[in-house]
C-alpha positions as CSV (number, residue, x, y, z in Angstrom):
1,M,-0.2,0.0,-0.1
2,H,1.1,3.5,-1.0
3,Y,0.8,6.3,1.8
4,S,0.9,9.9,0.8
5,V,3.1,11.7,2.9
6,L,1.5,15.4,4.0
7,K,-1.3,14.7,2.0
8,N,-3.8,17.0,3.8
9,E,-1.5,19.9,4.4
10,L,-0.3,19.7,0.5
11,I,-4.0,19.6,-1.0
12,E,-5.2,22.2,1.5
13,S,-1.9,24.7,0.5
14,L,-3.4,24.8,-3.1
15,N,-6.4,26.5,-2.6
16,I,-8.3,24.6,-5.2
17,K,-11.2,26.2,-6.7
18,D,-13.4,24.2,-9.3
19,G,-12.7,24.9,-12.9
20,G,-9.0,25.4,-12.6
21,I,-6.1,23.8,-14.1
22,F,-3.6,21.7,-11.9
23,V,-0.4,19.6,-12.3
24,D,1.0,16.9,-10.5
25,A,4.3,16.8,-11.3
26,T,5.1,13.7,-9.7
27,I,1.8,11.7,-9.7
28,G,3.4,8.4,-8.6
29,Y,0.4,6.0,-7.4
30,A,-2.2,9.0,-7.6
31,G,-2.6,9.6,-3.7
32,H,-2.5,13.4,-4.3
33,S,-4.0,13.5,-7.9
34,K,-7.1,11.8,-6.5
35,E,-7.9,14.4,-4.1
36,I,-7.4,17.2,-6.5
37,L,-9.7,15.8,-9.1
38,K,-12.4,15.1,-6.5
39,K,-12.3,19.1,-6.0
40,I,-12.4,19.7,-9.7
41,P,-15.3,18.2,-11.8
42,N,-15.2,21.3,-14.3
43,G,-11.2,21.9,-14.2
44,Y,-8.3,19.7,-15.5
45,L,-5.6,17.9,-14.0
46,Y,-2.3,17.2,-15.8
47,G,0.2,14.5,-14.4
48,F,3.7,13.7,-14.9
49,D,5.6,10.2,-14.2
50,Q,8.4,8.6,-15.9
51,D,7.5,5.2,-14.3
52,E,5.1,3.0,-16.5
53,K,3.8,1.2,-13.6
54,A,2.9,4.2,-11.8
55,V,1.2,5.8,-15.0
56,E,-0.8,2.8,-15.5
57,Y,-2.1,2.6,-11.7
58,S,-2.9,6.1,-11.7
59,T,-5.0,6.4,-14.9
60,K,-7.1,3.4,-13.8
61,E,-7.4,5.3,-10.4
62,L,-8.2,8.5,-11.7
63,S,-10.7,7.1,-14.3
64,K,-12.8,6.1,-11.3
65,I,-13.2,9.9,-10.5
66,G,-13.5,11.5,-13.8
67,N,-11.9,11.7,-17.4
68,N,-10.8,15.3,-16.9
69,F,-7.2,14.5,-16.5
70,K,-4.2,13.5,-19.0
71,I,-0.9,11.9,-17.9
72,F,2.5,11.9,-19.6
73,K,5.1,9.2,-19.2
74,T,8.1,11.7,-19.1
75,N,10.0,13.2,-16.4
76,F,8.7,16.3,-14.9
77,V,11.9,18.3,-16.6
78,N,9.9,18.4,-19.6
79,L,6.8,19.9,-17.8
80,K,7.0,23.4,-19.4
81,K,7.6,22.0,-23.0
82,T,5.0,19.3,-22.5
83,L,2.2,21.9,-21.8
84,E,3.1,24.3,-24.4
85,E,2.4,21.2,-26.8
86,E,-0.8,20.8,-25.2
87,N,-1.7,24.8,-25.4
88,V,-2.1,24.8,-21.9
89,G,-1.8,28.6,-20.7
90,L,-1.3,29.6,-17.1
91,I,-1.8,27.1,-14.3
92,D,-3.7,27.4,-10.9
93,G,-1.5,25.1,-9.0
94,I,1.5,22.6,-9.2
95,I,2.5,20.1,-6.7
96,F,5.9,17.9,-6.5
97,D,6.0,15.1,-4.1
98,L,9.9,14.3,-4.4
99,G,9.9,11.1,-2.3
100,F,9.9,7.6,-3.9
101,S,6.6,5.6,-3.5
102,S,6.3,2.5,-1.3
103,P,5.7,0.3,-4.1
104,Q,9.0,1.4,-6.0
105,I,10.9,0.9,-2.9
106,D,9.4,-2.5,-1.7
107,D,10.0,-4.0,-5.5
108,E,13.0,-6.0,-5.3
109,A,13.5,-5.6,-8.9
110,R,13.9,-1.9,-8.9
111,G,16.9,-2.1,-6.8
112,F,16.1,1.1,-4.5
113,S,16.0,-0.8,-1.3
114,F,19.2,-1.5,1.0
115,M,17.0,-3.8,3.1
116,H,16.1,-6.1,-0.1
117,D,18.3,-8.1,-2.4
118,G,17.6,-7.3,-6.1
119,P,19.7,-5.9,-8.9
120,L,21.5,-2.7,-9.0
121,D,19.3,-0.6,-11.1
122,M,17.6,2.2,-9.4
123,R,16.2,3.7,-12.7
124,M,13.1,5.4,-12.4
125,S,12.6,4.6,-16.3
126,S,14.3,2.0,-18.4
127,E,16.5,4.5,-19.9
128,G,20.1,5.6,-19.2
129,L,22.8,4.1,-16.8
130,S,21.6,1.9,-13.9
131,A,23.2,2.0,-10.5
132,K,25.6,-0.9,-11.7
133,D,26.7,0.7,-14.7
134,I,27.9,3.6,-12.5
135,I,29.7,1.4,-10.2
136,D,31.3,-0.4,-13.0
137,T,32.3,2.4,-15.2
138,Y,32.9,5.7,-13.0
139,S,36.4,6.2,-11.7
140,E,37.2,5.6,-7.8
141,E,37.7,9.6,-7.3
142,K,34.2,10.0,-9.2
143,L,32.3,7.6,-7.2
144,A,34.0,9.3,-4.0
145,S,32.8,12.5,-5.1
146,I,29.4,11.5,-5.9
147,F,29.0,9.7,-2.4
148,F,30.2,12.9,-0.6
149,R,28.2,15.5,-2.5
150,Y,24.8,13.6,-2.6
151,G,25.4,11.3,0.4
152,E,27.0,13.6,2.7
153,E,29.1,10.6,3.8
154,K,32.5,11.1,5.4
155,L,34.0,8.1,4.5
156,S,33.2,8.4,1.0
157,K,36.7,7.8,-0.2
158,V,37.2,4.5,1.7
159,I,33.7,3.2,0.5
160,A,34.6,4.3,-3.2
161,K,37.8,2.5,-2.9
162,N,36.5,-1.0,-1.6
163,I,33.5,-0.9,-4.1
164,K,36.0,-0.4,-7.1
165,K,38.1,-3.2,-5.7
166,N,35.2,-5.4,-5.6
167,C,33.0,-4.1,-8.6
168,K,33.1,-7.3,-10.5
169,K,31.5,-9.3,-7.6
170,I,28.8,-6.5,-6.9
171,D,25.7,-7.0,-8.9
172,T,23.0,-6.7,-6.3
173,T,21.8,-4.5,-3.5
174,L,23.0,-6.6,-0.8
175,E,26.3,-7.5,-2.3
176,L,26.8,-3.5,-2.4
177,V,25.6,-3.2,1.4
178,E,28.2,-5.8,2.2
179,A,31.0,-3.9,0.3
180,I,30.1,-0.9,2.0
181,K,30.2,-2.6,5.7
182,S,33.5,-4.3,5.0
183,A,34.9,-0.9,3.9
184,T,33.7,1.1,7.0
185,G,33.8,-2.0,9.9
186,A,30.8,-3.1,11.7
187,N,31.0,-0.7,14.2
188,Y,30.9,2.3,12.2
189,F,28.4,0.6,9.8
190,Y,25.8,-0.2,12.6
191,K,26.0,3.2,14.4
192,N,25.9,5.5,11.2
193,H,24.3,3.6,8.4
194,P,26.5,4.6,5.7
195,E,24.4,2.5,3.3
196,R,21.5,4.7,3.5
197,K,23.7,7.7,2.3
198,I,25.5,5.6,-0.5
199,F,22.1,4.7,-1.8
200,Q,20.7,7.8,-1.8
201,A,23.8,9.2,-3.5
202,L,23.6,6.5,-6.5
203,R,19.7,6.8,-6.9
204,I,20.4,10.7,-7.1
205,E,23.1,10.3,-9.7
206,V,21.1,7.7,-11.9
207,N,18.1,9.7,-12.2
208,D,20.1,13.3,-12.2
209,E,17.4,14.2,-9.3
210,L,19.1,17.9,-8.2
211,T,19.7,18.8,-11.7
212,V,16.0,18.4,-13.0
213,L,14.9,19.9,-10.0
214,E,16.9,23.1,-10.4
215,K,15.7,23.4,-14.0
216,V,12.0,22.7,-13.5
217,L,11.2,24.9,-10.5
218,P,11.8,28.5,-12.3
219,D,9.8,27.0,-15.3
220,A,6.8,26.0,-12.9
221,I,7.1,29.5,-11.1
222,N,6.6,31.1,-14.6
223,L,3.6,29.1,-15.6
224,L,1.6,29.9,-12.4
225,K,-1.0,32.3,-12.9
226,K,-1.4,35.2,-10.3
227,G,-2.8,33.7,-7.2
228,G,-1.6,30.2,-8.4
229,R,0.4,28.1,-6.2
230,I,3.4,25.8,-5.7
231,G,3.7,22.8,-3.1
232,V,6.7,20.9,-2.7
233,I,7.5,17.9,-0.4
234,T,11.2,17.2,-0.3
235,F,12.7,14.3,1.6
236,H,16.3,15.2,2.1
237,S,18.4,18.3,2.6
238,L,20.0,18.7,-0.9
239,E,16.4,18.9,-2.4
240,D,15.3,21.2,0.4
241,R,18.2,23.4,0.1
242,I,17.5,23.8,-3.8
243,V,13.5,24.4,-3.3
244,K,14.4,26.9,-0.3
245,N,16.9,28.6,-2.4
246,I,15.2,29.2,-5.6
247,F,12.0,30.1,-3.7
248,R,13.9,32.8,-1.8
249,E,15.6,34.1,-4.8
250,N,12.4,34.6,-6.6
251,S,10.7,36.2,-3.7
252,E,12.9,38.9,-3.0
253,V,13.7,42.2,-4.9
254,D,16.8,41.7,-7.2
255,E,20.1,43.1,-5.5
256,L,20.9,44.8,-8.5
257,V,18.1,47.4,-7.6
258,K,17.6,47.3,-4.2
259,G,17.1,50.9,-2.6
260,L,15.6,52.3,-5.7
261,V,12.5,54.2,-5.2
262,E,10.7,52.7,-8.3
263,V,11.8,49.1,-8.6
264,P,11.2,47.8,-12.3
265,V,8.8,45.1,-12.9
266,A,11.2,42.7,-14.3
267,Y,13.3,42.9,-10.9
268,K,10.4,42.7,-8.7
269,P,9.5,39.5,-6.8
270,K,7.3,36.9,-8.7
271,I,6.1,34.9,-5.7
272,K,5.5,35.1,-2.0
273,L,6.3,32.7,0.6
274,I,3.5,31.3,2.3
275,N,5.2,29.7,5.0
276,K,8.9,30.8,5.8
277,K,9.4,27.7,7.8
278,P,8.6,24.0,6.4
279,I,5.4,22.4,7.2
280,L,6.6,18.9,8.9
281,P,4.5,15.8,9.5
282,S,2.3,15.5,12.5
283,E,2.8,13.0,15.5
284,K,-0.2,11.2,14.2
285,E,1.4,10.8,10.5
286,L,4.8,9.7,12.0
287,E,2.9,7.2,13.9
288,E,1.3,5.7,10.8
289,N,4.2,6.1,8.4
290,S,7.7,6.5,9.5
291,R,9.0,7.1,6.2
292,S,7.2,10.5,6.6
293,R,10.0,11.3,9.1
294,S,12.0,13.6,6.7
295,A,9.4,15.0,5.0
296,K,9.2,18.9,4.5
297,L,6.5,21.0,2.7
298,R,7.5,24.4,1.1
299,I,4.7,26.5,-0.5
300,I,4.7,29.8,-2.6
301,E,2.2,31.9,-4.3
302,R,2.6,33.7,-7.4
303,I,2.0,37.6,-7.1
């Protein structure tokens, strides 16, 4: 079963009015989309996901509510281009839930989990390099750099060295976990859980997650109509930092013209922050779903 994190808070943040056009940029298993579609019988919903299974499942679920939706099997980095091709004008609300859904994590064949044995894949779609390809073809230095940058793991160099030394024997997720443990020693491994950080780093590299996020957020802001809102749920500090910085930059007067009596329109803020500090899951939600522990929701409105 898939549990949509911060669902009520995210849906409420959009100020949904019937007749509006809304976008779920990470439709997943339709947890958020179903709630949006129920509220807009005279509106329209566009969804994006590069996971084929998620698109199939969501299409089936949303069809039970209405037919005023369309889902695109593509990464959300293509959001602006895709909507332009559909002749969609300005949007009333856009949501991004940057977490992975439970069916994806729990499917051993996808290779996302360090707790289940499966092939070292980690791709959201069937295209591009898998985690196994990266381990086999990247240099020790490049692997260490990724582990440090995307996993913030202090023993990145030690782990990368051991992985490269044994990469011919690393084909599955649990073989990778074993290579991480043998590199760091059991004491460090069980105390600091470096496997979490290494798997996160590989997943980010495989799916180019941070780059696409940096590209899509400015596009999303420009697609909003006045009063339209964006809600973004992040699950680790690297994502949250990008969202926080892009939202801050677009909510302040440009440094070049600060102090001018009359600020030109091009330099005025595009958005206002609805919450200065991120919204966190309630105690009740944390009890129901421990995977929501690291979730943060940030909301902005176009002005």
